[in-house]
N, C-alpha and C positions, 0 to 999 in steps of 0.2 A: 552804505557805500561797498562797491565790488572789493575783492580781497586784492586785487591788484592796485585798486586806486589807495586802499586803507595801509599798506605796505609802502607805497611811492610816499605817503603823507607821513607816517613813520619815520621813514629815513628822511623826509625834509627836516620834520621836527628836530630830530637827533642830531641832524649838521649844523642847524639854529642854535639849538642847546652848546653845543660844543664851542661855534663862533662866539655866543656871548660869554661863556666862561673865559676865552683866550682874550677878548676885550676886556672884562673885568679883571684877569691879572693884569694886563697892559696897562690898565688906569691905575692899579693898586702900585704897579712897579713905578708908573711915572710920578705918581704922588708923592711915594718915597724919596725919590730921586730927586725931584725939584728944591727941595729946602736944602739938601747938602751942596749940590750944586752952587745955590746961593751962596751959601756962606762959605766956599772953597772957591769963589769965583777966580781968584790968582793961582791957586793950584792945579796943575792938569789932574785931570782924572782920569785912569785910564780906563780905556773901553772894556765893556765887561768881557770875558773869554767866549768864543763861540764854540758851539759844540762841534765834535770831530765829524758827527756823521747826523745826517737830518733823514727822513723818509715822509712821504706823503701816501696815503691809503686811499684808494677813492672812495671810499666813504666819507673821506674829509672833504672840506670846501675848495673844490674845483669848478673854476669859472667856466660856463660857456662861451665868454670874451677870450678866453684864454685857450680855445679849440676843444675842450671837453664836452660832451653832451651829458644829458641828465645820467644820474647813478641807475645802474639796475643790479640785479643780482643772478648770479647763475642757478641752475636748479640746486647745486651742493651749498646755496647759499655765500657765495664767494661776491663780495662787492666788486664791480667791475664799472668803468666809463669807456666808452668809445670815444676815441680821437676824431676830430676832422682830418683832413690832409695833413696837418700839423698842429700840435697842440705844444704848450709851453708851462713850465712851474719852475718857481722860484724858490732857492734856498738859501738860508746864511749857516755857513759853515765856514769852520777853520779852514783858509786854503793856504797855508803854510806847507802842506805836503799836497803829493799827489794824491789824486782822487778817483774812485771808480764809480761810474754810474750803473746801477742795477734797476732794470725794467720789467716786472713783472708783467708777460704779456698772455692774456687767457685766450684770446681769439685775433686770428690774422687777417680776419676778412676775406678779401680775394689774393693778399700777397702772395707769389707761387713762394713753393717749396724753395731752399737756397737762395733767396733772395731776402740781404740782411734790412732790417729797420736801421736807419740811422738817427743818431742823438747829436745834437749841435751845442756846443759851448763855447762862448766868446768866439765865433766863427772856426771853430776846431770841428769838423765833422768825423764821429766815430762809429763803425761799424758795431749793433749790438749783436755779440754773439751768444748763440742759447749755451749757457751754462748746465752741462749735464742733459740728461732726459725731460727735467721740469720746464715750467713756465718762464723759470728765472733767465734773463739776458743780460751780459754784460759788455760794458764799453769801458775802455780806460787805455793807459791813466789820462787824468785831466792834470794838464801841468800844474804846480804851484802856483800862488802869485802872492804879493807883499799887502797889498791892499784891501781892504776889509770891503764888503759888499757883498749884495745878493748875486748867488750864481745862478745864473737862468739856464735851466736844460730845457732843447727843444727837438720835440721827438718826431721825427718825419716818417709817415708812414710811405711807402714804396709805392702801393697800389691801392690808391683811396677810390670807392666808389659809390654810387646812389643806389640802394635797394630796389629805388622806382625803377632804374632803367634794367633792372631785372625782372619785373613783373609785380613787386611787392609794394605796398601802401608807403614804406617809410621814405621820404623825400630828402633825408638828411644824407649828408657825403660822412661816409665812414671810414676810419682809416684801421685802426689799431684797437684792441679792445683789453684796457690797461687795468689791472689792480693794485699796481704800486709802483712808485719811482722813489729812488734810495741812492744819497749818496754818502758813501764812506771812504776812509783813507785806502789807497790802492795797498795791495800786498796780501 
């Protein structure tokens, strides 16, 4: 196999291994929880506390169907994924306080300087502002809500493009090159 193919296979194997471990942990949790719920069917069981923050790195499971392309690595080894025109990721976090979303953008494609990418949360569109001189871009605050449930973050690329339209052999629609997406309490 070529070095590039071996690296891609290794990255996919690592993703599958992480996913299998998550599924195994979830199955064990469900197996332990079911008898307890059956014994206490009359007693309300409080929902488990949700974490205050959560993050997804590019080398974790992000699906093409959600607008993310295959895992890539920058020359420095940073894992990243291109988005399509938009991409979405869901997080289970505590929403009783305002949150901030942080997106580590390692490539802006053809997005002009001064044009901010946007994240959308529950219909609220927020511009991502660069935090300092690095790759971190921050938006918020995201208003709190009382009801538990997933928080879906949609990243909108301001200038999606197809490299094939510019003489390259890549026919994908590309938006932004993302290394990490995170939600944390604002402030």
